[in-house]
C-alpha positions as CSV (number, residue, x, y, z in Angstrom):
1,M,-13.1,-61.5,-190.2
2,K,-10.4,-62.5,-187.7
3,S,-9.8,-59.9,-185.0
4,A,-12.6,-57.6,-186.5
5,W,-14.0,-57.4,-182.9
6,L,-11.0,-55.2,-182.0
7,L,-12.1,-52.7,-184.5
8,F,-15.9,-53.0,-184.2
9,S,-16.9,-53.2,-180.6
10,L,-14.5,-53.3,-177.6
11,F,-11.5,-51.5,-179.0
12,V,-9.0,-52.6,-176.3
13,P,-5.8,-50.5,-176.2
14,V,-2.4,-51.5,-175.0
15,V,-2.4,-51.5,-171.2
16,V,0.3,-49.7,-169.3
17,F,-0.6,-48.9,-165.7
18,A,0.7,-46.0,-163.7
19,K,0.9,-46.1,-159.9
20,S,-2.7,-46.0,-158.6
21,S,-4.7,-45.7,-155.5
22,Y,-7.7,-47.9,-154.5
23,V,-11.1,-47.4,-153.0
24,T,-13.7,-50.0,-152.0
25,V,-17.0,-50.1,-154.0
26,N,-19.5,-52.9,-153.4
27,G,-16.9,-54.8,-151.6
28,Y,-14.4,-54.7,-154.5
29,D,-11.1,-52.8,-154.8
30,V,-11.4,-50.2,-157.5
31,E,-8.3,-48.6,-159.1
32,Y,-8.3,-44.8,-159.5
33,E,-6.1,-41.7,-159.8
34,M,-7.2,-38.3,-158.7
35,T,-5.0,-35.3,-159.2
36,G,-4.9,-31.7,-160.4
37,N,-6.7,-28.6,-159.1
38,G,-9.5,-26.4,-160.4
39,K,-13.2,-25.4,-159.9
40,H,-14.2,-28.3,-162.2
41,T,-13.7,-32.1,-161.8
42,V,-13.3,-34.1,-165.0
43,F,-14.3,-37.7,-164.6
44,L,-12.8,-40.1,-167.2
45,E,-14.7,-43.3,-168.2
46,A,-12.7,-45.8,-170.2
47,G,-13.7,-47.8,-173.3
48,G,-14.8,-51.4,-173.4
49,S,-12.6,-53.8,-171.3
50,A,-10.1,-51.0,-170.8
51,G,-8.7,-49.6,-167.6
52,L,-7.6,-46.1,-166.6
53,S,-4.7,-46.4,-169.0
54,D,-7.2,-45.6,-171.8
55,W,-6.5,-42.0,-170.8
56,N,-2.7,-42.0,-170.6
57,P,-2.1,-39.8,-173.7
58,I,-4.1,-36.9,-172.2
59,F,-4.1,-37.4,-168.4
60,E,-1.0,-35.4,-167.4
61,S,-1.8,-32.5,-169.7
62,L,-5.4,-32.4,-168.4
63,T,-4.3,-32.4,-164.8
64,K,-2.4,-29.2,-165.3
65,K,-5.7,-27.5,-166.2
66,T,-8.2,-28.9,-163.7
67,R,-8.9,-31.7,-161.2
68,V,-9.1,-35.1,-163.0
69,I,-10.3,-38.5,-161.8
70,R,-9.8,-41.7,-163.9
71,Y,-10.6,-45.2,-162.7
72,S,-10.9,-48.8,-163.9
73,R,-14.3,-50.3,-163.7
74,I,-14.6,-53.4,-161.6
75,G,-13.3,-56.3,-163.6
76,N,-11.1,-54.1,-165.8
77,G,-7.6,-52.7,-165.5
78,G,-6.0,-52.9,-162.1
79,S,-9.4,-53.1,-160.3
80,E,-10.5,-56.4,-158.7
81,Q,-11.1,-59.0,-161.5
82,I,-14.6,-60.5,-161.7
83,M,-16.7,-61.9,-164.6
84,K,-20.3,-60.6,-164.6
85,N,-22.9,-59.7,-167.1
86,Y,-22.9,-56.0,-166.4
87,S,-25.5,-53.5,-167.6
88,S,-24.7,-49.9,-168.2
89,E,-27.1,-49.1,-165.4
90,E,-25.0,-51.2,-163.0
91,Y,-21.8,-49.5,-164.2
92,A,-23.4,-46.1,-163.8
93,E,-24.3,-46.9,-160.2
94,E,-20.8,-48.0,-159.5
95,A,-19.4,-44.8,-161.0
96,R,-21.6,-42.8,-158.6
97,L,-20.3,-45.0,-155.7
98,V,-16.7,-44.2,-156.8
99,L,-17.4,-40.5,-156.7
100,E,-19.1,-40.8,-153.3
101,A,-16.2,-42.8,-151.9
102,L,-13.8,-40.1,-153.1
103,N,-15.9,-37.5,-151.4
104,I,-16.8,-35.5,-154.5
105,K,-19.3,-32.8,-153.6
106,T,-19.9,-31.0,-156.9
107,P,-21.1,-32.2,-160.3
108,V,-18.5,-33.7,-162.6
109,V,-17.7,-33.1,-166.2
110,Y,-18.2,-36.7,-167.5
111,V,-15.8,-37.6,-170.3
112,A,-16.3,-41.1,-171.8
113,H,-14.7,-43.2,-174.6
114,S,-16.3,-45.9,-176.8
115,Y,-18.4,-48.2,-174.7
116,G,-18.0,-45.8,-171.8
117,A,-20.5,-43.6,-173.6
118,Y,-23.2,-46.2,-172.8
119,I,-22.3,-45.7,-169.1
120,A,-22.0,-41.9,-169.3
121,R,-25.4,-41.5,-171.0
122,R,-27.1,-43.7,-168.4
123,F,-25.3,-41.8,-165.6
124,A,-26.3,-38.4,-166.9
125,A,-30.0,-39.4,-167.2
126,T,-30.1,-41.3,-163.8
127,Y,-28.0,-38.9,-161.7
128,P,-28.5,-35.5,-163.4
129,E,-27.4,-33.7,-160.2
130,W,-24.0,-35.3,-160.6
131,V,-23.2,-34.0,-164.1
132,S,-22.4,-30.5,-165.3
133,G,-21.1,-31.4,-168.7
134,L,-20.7,-34.4,-171.0
135,M,-18.1,-35.4,-173.6
136,L,-18.4,-38.6,-175.6
137,I,-15.3,-39.6,-177.6
138,E,-15.9,-42.0,-180.5
139,P,-18.9,-43.2,-178.6
140,A,-20.3,-46.7,-179.1
141,S,-23.9,-46.4,-180.3
142,E,-26.9,-48.7,-180.2
143,H,-27.4,-47.7,-183.9
144,D,-24.0,-48.9,-185.3
145,V,-25.6,-52.1,-186.7
146,D,-28.4,-50.0,-188.3
147,I,-25.8,-48.2,-190.4
148,M,-24.5,-51.6,-191.7
149,R,-28.0,-52.8,-192.5
150,R,-28.9,-49.6,-194.4
151,I,-26.0,-50.2,-196.7
152,D,-26.5,-53.9,-197.4
153,L,-29.0,-55.8,-195.2
154,A,-28.0,-59.4,-196.2
155,K,-24.3,-58.8,-196.0
156,A,-24.7,-56.8,-192.8
157,E,-26.5,-59.7,-191.1
158,K,-23.7,-62.1,-192.0
159,E,-21.0,-59.7,-190.8
160,I,-22.8,-58.9,-187.5
161,A,-23.2,-62.6,-186.7
162,Q,-19.6,-63.3,-187.4
163,V,-18.4,-60.3,-185.3
164,K,-20.6,-61.6,-182.4
165,L,-18.8,-65.0,-182.7
166,D,-15.5,-63.3,-182.8
167,D,-16.3,-61.4,-179.6
168,M,-17.2,-64.6,-177.8
169,T,-14.1,-66.5,-179.2
170,N,-11.8,-63.7,-178.0
171,G,-13.2,-63.7,-174.5
172,M,-16.5,-62.5,-173.2
173,S,-15.9,-59.2,-171.4
174,N,-18.3,-58.0,-168.7
175,Q,-20.2,-55.6,-171.1
176,Y,-20.6,-58.1,-174.0
177,L,-24.3,-58.7,-173.5
178,D,-25.1,-55.0,-172.8
179,F,-23.3,-53.9,-175.8
180,W,-25.1,-56.3,-178.1
181,S,-28.5,-55.8,-176.7
182,K,-28.8,-52.6,-178.7
183,Q,-31.4,-51.2,-176.3
184,P,-32.2,-47.5,-176.7
185,L,-30.0,-45.2,-174.6
186,P,-31.0,-41.9,-173.0
187,D,-31.1,-38.9,-175.2
188,Y,-32.2,-35.3,-174.7
189,P,-34.4,-34.5,-172.7
190,E,-33.7,-37.6,-170.6
191,I,-30.2,-36.2,-170.2
192,P,-30.5,-32.7,-168.9
193,N,-29.8,-29.5,-170.8
194,I,-26.0,-29.4,-170.1
195,P,-23.1,-28.7,-172.4
196,V,-22.4,-31.7,-174.6
197,T,-19.6,-32.4,-177.0
198,V,-19.2,-35.5,-179.2
199,I,-15.9,-36.3,-181.0
200,A,-16.4,-38.8,-183.8
201,S,-14.1,-40.2,-186.4
202,I,-14.9,-40.1,-190.1
203,K,-11.4,-41.1,-191.2
204,K,-11.6,-43.5,-194.2
205,Y,-10.2,-47.0,-194.2
206,E,-8.0,-48.1,-197.1
207,N,-9.2,-51.7,-196.8
208,P,-12.4,-51.8,-194.8
209,L,-12.9,-55.2,-193.0
210,L,-16.6,-54.6,-192.5
211,L,-19.5,-52.6,-194.0
212,F,-19.1,-50.5,-190.9
213,F,-15.7,-49.2,-192.1
214,T,-16.7,-48.3,-195.7
215,D,-16.7,-44.7,-196.9
216,E,-20.5,-44.6,-196.9
217,A,-20.7,-45.9,-193.3
218,R,-18.0,-43.4,-192.2
219,E,-20.2,-40.5,-193.5
220,M,-23.3,-42.0,-191.8
221,W,-21.4,-42.4,-188.5
222,G,-20.6,-38.7,-188.6
223,E,-24.2,-37.8,-189.4
224,L,-25.5,-40.0,-186.6
225,H,-23.4,-38.3,-184.0
226,T,-24.0,-34.8,-185.4
227,E,-27.8,-35.4,-185.2
228,W,-27.6,-36.7,-181.7
229,A,-25.5,-33.8,-180.4
230,N,-27.7,-31.3,-182.2
231,E,-30.7,-32.4,-180.1
232,F,-29.0,-30.7,-177.1
233,P,-29.4,-26.9,-176.9
234,K,-25.7,-26.8,-175.9
235,G,-24.5,-29.6,-178.1
236,K,-21.4,-29.6,-180.3
237,T,-19.9,-32.2,-182.7
238,V,-16.3,-32.5,-183.7
239,L,-15.7,-34.7,-186.7
240,T,-12.1,-35.8,-187.2
241,N,-10.5,-37.4,-190.2
242,K,-7.1,-37.6,-188.5
243,S,-7.7,-40.6,-186.2
244,Y,-9.8,-43.7,-186.0
245,H,-11.2,-45.0,-182.8
246,F,-8.7,-43.5,-180.4
247,P,-8.6,-39.7,-180.8
248,Q,-7.1,-39.3,-177.3
249,N,-4.1,-41.3,-178.7
250,D,-3.8,-39.8,-182.1
251,E,-4.9,-36.2,-181.4
252,P,-4.3,-35.6,-177.7
253,D,-3.9,-31.9,-178.0
254,M,-7.3,-31.6,-179.8
255,V,-9.0,-33.7,-177.2
256,V,-7.6,-31.7,-174.3
257,R,-8.5,-28.4,-176.1
258,E,-12.1,-29.6,-176.6
259,I,-12.4,-30.6,-172.9
260,I,-11.1,-27.2,-171.8
261,E,-13.6,-25.6,-174.1
262,L,-16.3,-27.7,-172.6
263,L,-15.2,-26.6,-169.1
264,D,-15.5,-22.9,-170.2
265,K,-19.1,-23.4,-171.0
266,I,-20.1,-24.5,-167.5
267,K,-21.3,-21.8,-165.2
268,H,-20.3,-22.9,-161.7
């Protein structure tokens, strides 16, 4: 089970930072980059424990199409380092404060990876006037453990308990408690009727470390996100069998293409 946490919950990529700017939020220095031009602003929310480098593979290409903002949450990346038991509600509020500090006047297209989907869903429900479109890339879900339990309850409980221990052993990140609380997150109609795209991996694992990575679970993972996106009148699901948890790394052209398609669906 060693290192299973890297695959199951936080999914931390290799960190390589570009030259960044800083803005002050709640008294802390927050690392960000904002560049590009266009009528839309894409706001990039990184995965668990990751900084703005989560978006390195697509950032430059995307900035040639529209204005793009990426940032590192407080405690992550090059932002000020603190340890705090954050909730997705608190992270969403800080994301809004980042946008206000950057003098953003129009709604953003919120693009989030992994645990960032927790924040994006909260943000879209709490601040609907700030969001014109939503894309979730391999989004963490409060129902991931349900998939494991449906396959083999007894084995799932043992694996889940071990993964929690592994997470703690490998360092308690700021969103650990929020991730494992598995509280219901906002769905439609809590999130307004905006264009929504979900990119989810159904690629099979040759030697699955957990029930979550078995062929049966991969199929259920795709079904989960398809059903979720289909609740939205303007929802779309992209299921990929070419990458695992980092489609922006493995299929950057596809991700950029889907973001541009999402922008084209937005009226203003």
